[in-house]
PASEBA-1860 file (N, C-alpha, C; in nm, 3 decimals):
! residues 111
1> XXXXXXXX> -1.855/0.366/-1.391/-1.883/0.492/-1.460/-1.902/0.465/-1.608 ~ -2.003/0.530/-1.663/-2.031/0.513/-1.805/-1.973/0.629/-1.887 ~ -1.884/0.705/-1.828/-1.819/0.816/-1.896/-1.672/0.817/-1.853 ~ -1.594/0.899/-1.919/-1.450/0.907/-1.891/-1.420/1.035/-1.813 ~ -1.406/1.026/-1.679/-1.381/1.147/-1.602/-1.252/1.219/-1.640 ~ -1.149/1.144/-1.674/-1.024/1.208/-1.715/-1.043/1.281/-1.847 ~ -1.120/1.221/-1.936/-1.153/1.288/-2.062/-1.228/1.419/-2.038 ~ -1.319/1.418/-1.941/-1.392/1.540/-1.907/-1.297/1.646/-1.853
9> XXXXXXXX> -1.202/1.606/-1.769/-1.104/1.701/-1.716/-1.019/1.759/-1.830 ~ -0.976/1.675/-1.923/-0.898/1.723/-2.038/-0.982/1.821/-2.120 ~ -1.109/1.787/-2.143/-1.198/1.879/-2.215/-1.211/2.011/-2.140 ~ -1.227/2.002/-2.006/-1.240/2.121/-1.923/-1.119/2.213/-1.939 ~ -0.999/2.154/-1.932/-0.876/2.232/-1.948/-0.867/2.293/-2.088 ~ -0.900/2.216/-2.190/-0.896/2.266/-2.329/-0.990/2.385/-2.347 ~ -1.112/2.374/-2.293/-1.211/2.482/-2.305/-1.168/2.605/-2.227 ~ -1.106/2.585/-2.111/-1.054/2.699/-2.034/-0.944/2.770/-2.113
17> XXXXXXXX> -0.850/2.693/-2.170/-0.742/2.753/-2.249/-0.798/2.830/-2.367 ~ -0.902/2.778/-2.430/-0.961/2.842/-2.547/-1.051/2.960/-2.511 ~ -1.087/2.971/-2.384/-1.178/3.077/-2.342/-1.321/3.053/-2.389 ~ -1.357/2.928/-2.411/-1.489/2.891/-2.463/-1.587/2.873/-2.346 ~ -1.641/2.983/-2.297/-1.727/2.980/-2.179/-1.854/2.899/-2.200 ~ -1.928/2.915/-2.312/-2.052/2.837/-2.326/-2.031/2.686/-2.319 ~ -1.931/2.635/-2.389/-1.906/2.491/-2.385/-1.848/2.447/-2.252 ~ -1.769/2.534/-2.189/-1.715/2.504/-2.056/-1.828/2.489/-1.955
25> XXXXXXXX> -1.920/2.582/-1.952/-2.030/2.578/-1.856/-2.121/2.458/-1.885 ~ -2.128/2.413/-2.008/-2.208/2.296/-2.042/-2.154/2.168/-1.978 ~ -2.028/2.169/-1.934/-1.972/2.053/-1.865/-2.024/2.039/-1.723 ~ -2.085/2.145/-1.671/-2.136/2.147/-1.533/-2.284/2.111/-1.530 ~ -2.325/2.041/-1.425/-2.466/2.017/-1.397/-2.533/2.153/-1.372 ~ -2.661/2.165/-1.400/-2.730/2.294/-1.387/-2.731/2.348/-1.245 ~ -2.711/2.262/-1.144/-2.708/2.306/-1.005/-2.570/2.286/-0.941 ~ -2.468/2.276/-1.024/-2.332/2.249/-0.976/-2.281/2.359/-0.883
33> XXXXXXXX> -2.186/2.320/-0.800/-2.115/2.413/-0.713/-1.970/2.419/-0.759 ~ -1.921/2.540/-0.782/-1.781/2.561/-0.820/-1.720/2.653/-0.714 ~ -1.621/2.599/-0.641/-1.556/2.678/-0.537/-1.405/2.683/-0.561 ~ -1.352/2.804/-0.557/-1.208/2.824/-0.564/-1.172/2.924/-0.456 ~ -1.100/2.876/-0.357/-1.067/2.962/-0.244/-1.193/3.011/-0.177 ~ -1.208/3.141/-0.166/-1.325/3.202/-0.102/-1.439/3.227/-0.202 ~ -1.413/3.208/-0.330/-1.514/3.234/-0.432/-1.600/3.111/-0.456 ~ -1.732/3.131/-0.456/-1.824/3.021/-0.481/-1.926/3.064/-0.585
41> XXXXXXXX> -1.956/2.973/-0.675/-2.060/2.996/-0.776/-2.145/2.870/-0.782 ~ -2.277/2.888/-0.786/-2.368/2.774/-0.794/-2.466/2.798/-0.907 ~ -2.482/2.695/-0.989/-2.578/2.702/-1.098/-2.521/2.768/-1.223 ~ -2.594/2.751/-1.330/-2.549/2.793/-1.463/-2.501/2.937/-1.468 ~ -2.585/3.032/-1.427/-2.553/3.174/-1.447/-2.437/3.221/-1.362 ~ -2.430/3.176/-1.238/-2.318/3.217/-1.152/-2.188/3.157/-1.202 ~ -2.191/3.031/-1.245/-2.069/2.967/-1.297/-2.027/3.033/-1.428 ~ -2.123/3.066/-1.511/-2.090/3.135/-1.637/-2.022/3.269/-1.609
49> XXXXXXXX> -2.080/3.347/-1.518/-2.022/3.477/-1.485/-1.882/3.461/-1.426 ~ -1.864/3.363/-1.338/-1.733/3.335/-1.280/-1.630/3.313/-1.391 ~ -1.662/3.225/-1.486/-1.566/3.193/-1.592/-1.548/3.307/-1.690 ~ -1.651/3.382/-1.718/-1.632/3.499/-1.806/-1.529/3.594/-1.746 ~ -1.538/3.617/-1.616/-1.443/3.707/-1.549/-1.303/3.648/-1.546 ~ -1.291/3.520/-1.513/-1.159/3.459/-1.498/-1.088/3.440/-1.631 ~ -1.161/3.404/-1.734/-1.097/3.373/-1.862/-1.069/3.496/-1.947 ~ -1.129/3.608/-1.914/-1.109/3.730/-1.993/-0.963/3.773/-1.995
57> XXXXXXXX> -0.891/3.752/-1.886/-0.751/3.795/-1.876/-0.662/3.681/-1.829 ~ -0.683/3.562/-1.883/-0.607/3.446/-1.837/-0.459/3.457/-1.876 ~ -0.376/3.401/-1.792/-0.232/3.397/-1.811/-0.199/3.308/-1.932 ~ -0.093/3.339/-2.006/-0.056/3.255/-2.122/-0.027/3.109/-2.086 ~ 0.017/3.081/-1.964/0.047/2.944/-1.922/-0.071/2.878/-1.850 ~ -0.184/2.943/-1.848/-0.299/2.893/-1.773/-0.351/2.761/-1.830 ~ -0.401/2.678/-1.740/-0.472/2.554/-1.769/-0.385/2.447/-1.836 ~ -0.261/2.445/-1.795/-0.171/2.338/-1.836/-0.179/2.227/-1.731
65> XXXXXXXX> -0.206/2.107/-1.775/-0.220/1.992/-1.685/-0.084/1.953/-1.627 ~ -0.082/1.931/-1.496/0.037/1.883/-1.427/0.021/1.737/-1.385 ~ -0.099/1.702/-1.335/-0.124/1.567/-1.288/-0.275/1.546/-1.275 ~ -0.319/1.422/-1.292/-0.460/1.388/-1.273/-0.468/1.245/-1.222 ~ -0.562/1.221/-1.132/-0.582/1.086/-1.076/-0.730/1.069/-1.043 ~ -0.772/0.943/-1.039/-0.909/0.909/-1.000/-0.906/0.833/-0.869 ~ -1.003/0.864/-0.785/-1.017/0.790/-0.659/-1.162/0.797/-0.616 ~ -1.224/0.682/-0.600/-1.362/0.671/-0.552/-1.459/0.758/-0.631
73> XXXXXXXX> -1.448/0.754/-0.763/-1.540/0.828/-0.849/-1.517/0.977/-0.855 ~ -1.408/1.023/-0.801/-1.374/1.165/-0.799/-1.241/1.184/-0.872 ~ -1.228/1.293/-0.944/-1.102/1.325/-1.011/-1.026/1.427/-0.926 ~ -0.897/1.409/-0.919/-0.808/1.504/-0.854/-0.711/1.552/-0.961 ~ -0.703/1.682/-0.979/-0.623/1.737/-1.088/-0.537/1.852/-1.036 ~ -0.412/1.854/-1.082/-0.320/1.964/-1.054/-0.291/2.029/-1.189 ~ -0.304/2.163/-1.193/-0.293/2.237/-1.319/-0.255/2.381/-1.288 ~ -0.225/2.457/-1.390/-0.203/2.601/-1.377/-0.338/2.669/-1.391
81> XXXXXXXX> -0.374/2.753/-1.294/-0.505/2.817/-1.300/-0.503/2.939/-1.392 ~ -0.610/3.018/-1.391/-0.625/3.130/-1.483/-0.512/3.232/-1.473 ~ -0.449/3.245/-1.356/-0.339/3.341/-1.345/-0.201/3.273/-1.345 ~ -0.197/3.147/-1.387/-0.072/3.075/-1.404/-0.017/3.010/-1.279 ~ -0.088/3.020/-1.167/-0.043/2.957/-1.042/-0.090/2.813/-1.036 ~ -0.013/2.730/-0.966/-0.054/2.591/-0.949/-0.181/2.583/-0.865 ~ -0.270/2.495/-0.907/-0.395/2.472/-0.835/-0.419/2.323/-0.826 ~ -0.483/2.281/-0.719/-0.523/2.141/-0.702/-0.675/2.141/-0.686
89> XXXXXXXX> -0.742/2.058/-0.764/-0.888/2.053/-0.759/-0.939/1.912/-0.739 ~ -1.052/1.906/-0.672/-1.129/1.783/-0.656/-1.257/1.803/-0.735 ~ -1.289/1.706/-0.821/-1.405/1.721/-0.909/-1.495/1.599/-0.896 ~ -1.621/1.625/-0.867/-1.722/1.519/-0.859/-1.816/1.530/-0.979 ~ -1.869/1.416/-1.021/-1.953/1.409/-1.140/-2.085/1.341/-1.109 ~ -2.188/1.372/-1.189/-2.312/1.296/-1.180/-2.302/1.175/-1.275 ~ -2.406/1.096/-1.280/-2.403/0.974/-1.363/-2.395/1.004/-1.512 ~ -2.431/1.125/-1.552/-2.423/1.164/-1.693/-2.286/1.218/-1.730
97> XXXXXXXX> -2.198/1.232/-1.629/-2.063/1.281/-1.657/-2.047/1.431/-1.643 ~ -2.151/1.500/-1.596/-2.139/1.644/-1.574/-2.079/1.671/-1.437 ~ -2.009/1.782/-1.425/-1.948/1.823/-1.299/-2.058/1.867/-1.203 ~ -2.059/1.810/-1.083/-2.156/1.851/-0.981/-2.090/1.934/-0.872 ~ -1.965/1.906/-0.841/-1.890/1.985/-0.744/-1.745/1.997/-0.789 ~ -1.695/2.117/-0.779/-1.558/2.148/-0.818/-1.499/2.234/-0.706 ~ -1.396/2.182/-0.641/-1.331/2.253/-0.530/-1.183/2.267/-0.564 ~ -1.133/2.389/-0.563/-0.990/2.407/-0.593/-0.921/2.489/-0.486
105> XXXXXXX> -0.792/2.462/-0.474/-0.704/2.533/-0.383/-0.584/2.578/-0.465 ~ -0.550/2.704/-0.454/-0.433/2.756/-0.522/-0.323/2.777/-0.420 ~ -0.203/2.734/-0.455/-0.094/2.745/-0.359/0.039/2.734/-0.429 ~ 0.134/2.809/-0.378/0.270/2.799/-0.432/0.340/2.673/-0.380 ~ 0.280/2.607/-0.281/0.344/2.488/-0.225/0.300/2.359/-0.294 ~ 0.206/2.367/-0.387/0.163/2.248/-0.459/0.273/2.208/-0.556 ~ 0.302/2.080/-0.557/0.406/2.030/-0.648/0.349/1.922/-0.736
END
């Protein structure tokens, strides 16, 4: 990899905490898929709208990193999501370091 996937995850969390939707969406590939539970957004405009809605009323403890690991070119991250619940995500990147797929699961059983 010619980029730092963990650095991208840290940037992603920082931008979520700051509510900086334009810079957050810039981390995604233009045709990226972002899935959280039953919600799916694909491409710039859908992902932008998703984050505008989620970050408008984010919990004060949201987007605090709990754990991050790399495996086979994919990042796995555990963090507090927009409503302060623990979430586990799998993040895939393109060769330029942009997010191409983001899948998250929220659960009270994640440790």
